[in-house]
Structures are given as structure tokens and as C-alpha cells.
C-alpha positions as CSV (number, residue, x, y, z in Angstrom):
1,M,-2.2,-3.6,33.1
2,N,-0.8,-3.1,29.6
3,K,-2.9,-0.4,28.0
4,I,-2.5,-2.0,24.5
5,H,-5.0,-4.7,25.7
6,L,-7.7,-2.1,25.9
7,F,-7.8,-1.5,22.2
8,T,-10.1,-3.6,20.0
9,G,-10.9,-3.9,16.3
10,P,-9.6,-1.2,14.0
11,L,-8.1,0.8,16.9
12,L,-5.8,-2.1,17.7
13,I,-4.7,-2.4,14.1
14,A,-3.9,1.3,14.0
15,A,-2.1,1.3,17.3
16,L,0.1,-1.6,16.6
17,L,1.2,-0.5,13.1
18,A,1.8,3.1,14.3
19,T,4.2,1.9,16.9
20,G,6.1,-0.3,14.3
21,S,4.9,-3.7,15.5
22,A,5.0,-6.2,12.7
23,Q,1.4,-7.4,13.2
24,A,-0.3,-9.1,10.2
25,T,-3.9,-8.3,9.5
26,L,-6.0,-10.4,7.0
27,L,-7.1,-8.5,3.9
28,S,-10.6,-9.7,4.5
29,D,-10.6,-7.9,8.0
30,L,-9.5,-4.6,6.4
31,I,-12.6,-4.2,4.2
32,G,-14.3,-1.1,5.5
33,Q,-11.6,-0.5,8.1
34,S,-8.3,1.4,8.1
35,L,-4.7,0.9,9.3
36,T,-1.8,3.3,10.0
37,V,1.9,2.7,9.3
38,G,4.1,5.6,10.4
39,D,2.5,8.8,8.8
40,K,0.5,6.8,6.2
41,T,-3.1,5.8,6.6
42,F,-4.6,3.1,4.4
43,D,-8.4,3.0,4.2
44,Q,-11.3,2.5,1.8
45,W,-10.3,-1.1,1.2
46,T,-12.5,-2.6,-1.4
47,I,-12.6,-5.9,-3.4
48,H,-13.5,-4.8,-6.9
49,D,-13.5,-8.1,-8.7
50,D,-12.9,-11.6,-7.3
51,T,-14.9,-13.5,-9.9
52,F,-11.9,-15.6,-11.0
53,S,-10.1,-16.0,-7.7
54,P,-10.4,-18.8,-5.1
55,A,-13.3,-18.2,-2.6
56,N,-11.0,-18.0,0.4
57,L,-8.2,-15.9,-1.2
58,I,-8.8,-12.6,0.6
59,S,-8.9,-14.5,3.9
60,S,-5.4,-15.9,3.2
61,I,-3.6,-12.6,2.5
62,D,-1.7,-11.2,5.5
63,V,-1.1,-7.4,5.3
64,T,1.8,-6.1,7.4
65,G,3.2,-2.6,7.9
66,I,6.8,-2.1,6.9
67,G,9.5,0.6,6.9
68,D,10.7,3.3,9.2
69,G,10.2,6.3,6.9
70,S,13.9,6.7,6.0
71,A,15.3,6.7,2.5
72,G,15.5,3.2,1.2
73,N,13.1,1.9,3.9
74,E,10.0,3.9,3.2
75,Y,6.7,3.2,4.9
76,G,4.6,0.6,3.1
77,L,2.8,-2.7,3.2
78,S,3.8,-6.3,2.7
79,F,1.2,-8.7,1.4
80,T,1.9,-12.5,2.1
81,L,-0.4,-15.1,0.6
82,T,-0.4,-17.9,3.2
83,S,-2.1,-20.0,0.6
84,P,-0.3,-18.9,-2.6
85,L,-2.5,-18.1,-5.6
86,T,-1.7,-21.1,-7.8
87,V,-3.0,-22.5,-11.1
88,T,-2.1,-25.7,-12.9
89,G,-2.9,-26.8,-16.4
90,I,-4.9,-24.6,-18.7
91,D,-6.2,-22.1,-16.2
92,F,-5.9,-18.6,-14.8
93,A,-6.9,-16.7,-11.6
94,D,-6.9,-13.0,-10.7
95,L,-8.0,-10.6,-8.0
96,F,-8.6,-6.9,-8.3
97,F,-8.8,-4.8,-5.1
98,G,-8.0,-1.2,-4.1
99,F,-7.4,1.2,-1.2
100,R,-6.7,4.8,-0.5
101,V,-3.4,6.2,0.9
102,T,-3.1,9.5,2.8
103,A,0.0,11.1,4.3
104,S,-0.1,13.2,7.5
105,A,3.6,14.4,7.1
106,G,4.9,15.4,3.7
107,L,3.3,14.6,0.3
108,I,3.4,11.3,-1.6
109,N,5.2,11.6,-4.9
110,G,5.9,8.0,-5.8
111,V,5.2,4.3,-5.3
112,G,7.3,1.1,-5.6
113,L,6.1,-2.5,-6.1
114,G,7.8,-5.8,-5.9
115,V,6.5,-9.4,-6.3
116,T,7.7,-13.0,-5.6
117,G,6.4,-16.3,-6.8
118,S,7.4,-19.5,-8.5
119,L,7.2,-21.2,-11.9
120,T,7.3,-24.9,-12.6
121,A,6.8,-26.0,-16.2
122,S,7.6,-28.3,-19.0
123,G,6.4,-25.6,-21.4
124,T,6.8,-21.9,-21.3
125,N,3.3,-20.4,-21.3
126,N,2.8,-19.7,-17.6
127,G,3.4,-16.7,-15.3
128,Y,2.4,-14.6,-12.4
129,G,2.3,-10.8,-11.8
130,A,0.8,-7.8,-10.2
131,W,-0.4,-4.7,-12.1
132,E,-1.0,-1.5,-10.2
133,Y,-2.7,1.7,-11.1
134,V,-2.4,5.0,-9.2
135,G,-5.1,7.6,-9.5
136,T,-6.9,10.4,-7.8
137,S,-10.3,8.6,-7.2
138,E,-11.5,5.2,-6.1
139,A,-11.3,2.4,-8.6
140,S,-14.3,0.2,-9.7
141,A,-14.7,-3.2,-11.1
142,A,-14.8,-1.7,-14.6
143,D,-11.4,-0.2,-14.1
144,Q,-9.8,-3.6,-14.3
145,F,-10.1,-3.3,-18.1
146,A,-10.8,0.4,-18.6
147,L,-8.2,2.2,-16.5
148,D,-8.2,5.7,-17.9
149,H,-8.7,7.6,-14.6
150,L,-6.5,5.3,-12.5
151,V,-3.5,5.8,-14.8
152,E,-3.6,9.5,-14.7
153,L,-0.8,9.5,-12.0
154,N,1.1,6.3,-12.8
155,A,1.1,2.6,-13.4
156,E,3.5,-0.2,-12.4
157,Q,3.8,-3.8,-13.6
158,V,5.8,-6.5,-12.0
159,W,5.7,-10.0,-13.5
160,A,7.5,-13.1,-14.6
161,N,6.7,-15.9,-17.0
162,G,8.2,-19.0,-18.5
163,A,8.8,-17.5,-21.9
164,V,10.3,-14.1,-21.0
165,N,12.3,-13.1,-17.9
166,G,10.0,-10.5,-16.4
167,S,10.6,-7.5,-14.1
168,L,10.0,-8.3,-10.4
169,V,10.3,-4.7,-9.2
170,D,9.0,-1.4,-10.5
171,S,8.4,2.1,-9.3
172,G,6.9,5.4,-10.6
173,F,6.8,9.0,-9.6
174,F,4.3,11.8,-10.0
175,G,3.4,15.3,-8.7
176,P,3.3,15.4,-4.8
177,R,-0.1,14.7,-3.4
178,S,-1.5,14.1,0.1
179,E,-3.9,11.5,-1.1
180,I,-3.7,8.7,-3.8
181,F,-5.9,5.7,-4.7
182,I,-4.4,2.3,-5.6
183,G,-6.0,-0.3,-7.8
184,K,-4.1,-3.6,-7.7
185,N,-4.6,-6.6,-9.9
186,L,-3.0,-10.0,-9.1
187,Y,-2.9,-12.5,-12.0
188,V,-1.5,-16.0,-12.6
189,F,-1.9,-18.2,-15.6
190,S,-0.7,-21.6,-16.9
191,D,-0.9,-23.9,-19.9
192,T,-0.8,-27.6,-20.3
193,D,1.7,-29.4,-18.0
194,T,2.6,-26.0,-16.3
195,E,2.1,-24.4,-13.0
196,A,2.4,-20.8,-11.7
197,S,2.1,-19.4,-8.2
198,L,2.1,-15.9,-6.7
199,S,3.2,-15.9,-3.0
200,S,3.8,-12.3,-1.9
201,F,4.3,-8.7,-3.0
202,E,5.5,-5.5,-1.3
203,Q,4.4,-1.9,-1.6
204,R,6.4,1.2,-0.7
205,F,5.4,4.9,-0.8
206,Y,7.9,7.7,-1.5
207,Q,7.3,11.2,-0.4
208,T,8.7,14.7,-0.3
209,N,8.9,16.2,3.2
210,N,8.0,19.8,2.2
211,V,5.2,19.9,4.7
212,P,6.2,20.3,8.4
213,E,5.0,17.5,10.7
214,P,2.3,18.4,13.2
215,S,4.7,18.5,16.1
216,T,7.0,20.8,14.2
217,L,4.1,23.2,13.5
218,L,3.2,23.2,17.2
219,L,6.7,24.1,18.2
220,M,6.9,26.8,15.6
221,S,3.6,28.2,16.8
222,L,4.7,28.2,20.4
223,G,7.9,30.0,19.4
224,I,6.0,32.7,17.5
225,I,3.6,33.2,20.5
226,G,6.6,33.4,22.8
227,L,8.4,36.0,20.7
228,F,5.1,38.0,20.4
229,H,4.6,37.9,24.2
230,K,8.2,39.1,24.8
231,H,7.7,41.9,22.3
232,L,4.6,43.1,24.1
233,R,6.3,42.9,27.5
234,G,9.2,45.0,26.1
235,N,6.9,47.7,24.9
236,S,5.0,47.7,28.2
237,C,8.2,48.3,30.2
238,K,9.2,51.2,27.9
239,A,5.8,52.8,28.5
């Protein structure tokens, strides 16, 4: 029997992502749960404000672990909207959610964000984007407009609109930490005879590896114990 079949619920999510399997999990299923990608654990998933988003939006966002931990392919998450967040005419929609990120090997010292979408318009007043705020404590609904504590580490903005060519990728760095909190706001807007749609975004987490991995610490400890034991045996023989 394949042992992976014995895992259920959050254990299955963690097991598959830790082994690098590209298994998508719905954002709605992550609320109150956690997942692991490499040495990164993502938990405390919370929807802070979905007042102006479609009722089924969080059930149509697939979250997938990405990366292998190497430079240029850092561990992170890919978010795909199977039903893109789309508005037409004079309208807008947004979603504000958050989660915590912790690292078991090394310290997180930066984040990267990229977004994809589409614009169709006869005018120019439409757009899509994602705003992200990095802080040291969990976000709240009020932080969507008053973001003082979430911006204490960094903020990224990725966007495009019909009037100005926006930036589709952004990144930021801060002092190394083992734990950070992400507050992420998705936003699309349109005007008369225009349409905007947000279809996916990707998140990477950079780190400095100045903390040995647990396996390395174990080997170091065993080596020290071995040297100490050899030293004691040597002294015993001399006696």
C-alpha cells in the first residue's frame, strides 16, 4: 500500500507540498489550516474582507507550492483564479486576506510578488493589481485602509491599467526574521465600456541561510559528542 494514502486533511496538504508535488489546494480549504513548501510553513490563513468580492471567489483560487529553495527558484506559492476576478462597466471588486510564513532553515529577508491578468477596453480607466503588506503581526480588516503596522517591514505593489503601463513584478527586502505576516489585497476596476480581469499571482520568499538546518545541527552535535568521548577514552588510557 502507498503510505501517502494514509494521510488526510491538513496532513495530506503538508506531506504533498513538502515532497515537492504540485498539488493545488483551494484557498477556502486553507482557512484555519497550514501547508508546508520546503522549509516554509504557511498558516493562520484568514479572509479579512470579502465584502466586495464574488461569493465563490475564495473557492476558485488554487494555491500551489512552488520552488526548490535555490537562488532564482525560491520557495513560494502560486495562486491561480480558476474563475478570474473580472468586472465590466462601472464596477470594482477586491479581496483582502492574509497568512503567516515561518522558516525552519535560515531566516526570511525578502519577498517577491508577480501578477497576471488582462485588459479589454475602449477607454482607459480600468485595471487590476495586487497590493501586499509585510509585517510582524496578523492583519485585520481595518488594515486594508490603515496599514501602519503591516508596512513596518515592507510593501509591494504589482498592477496594470489601461492608462498607464504598470509594474507586474515587485520585490522588497528587510532584516532577517524567522516569521512574517502577509496581508494581500486583490483589486480590479473598470469604467464604462471597459473590462478588467485578474487571473493569477505568484509569491516568492527570499532568505539568508545563516541558521544551520536541523540535520546539520544533529551531525554537528554527534561530531562534538564523538570527539568528547574520544578525549575521555584517551585520558582513561593514560591513567
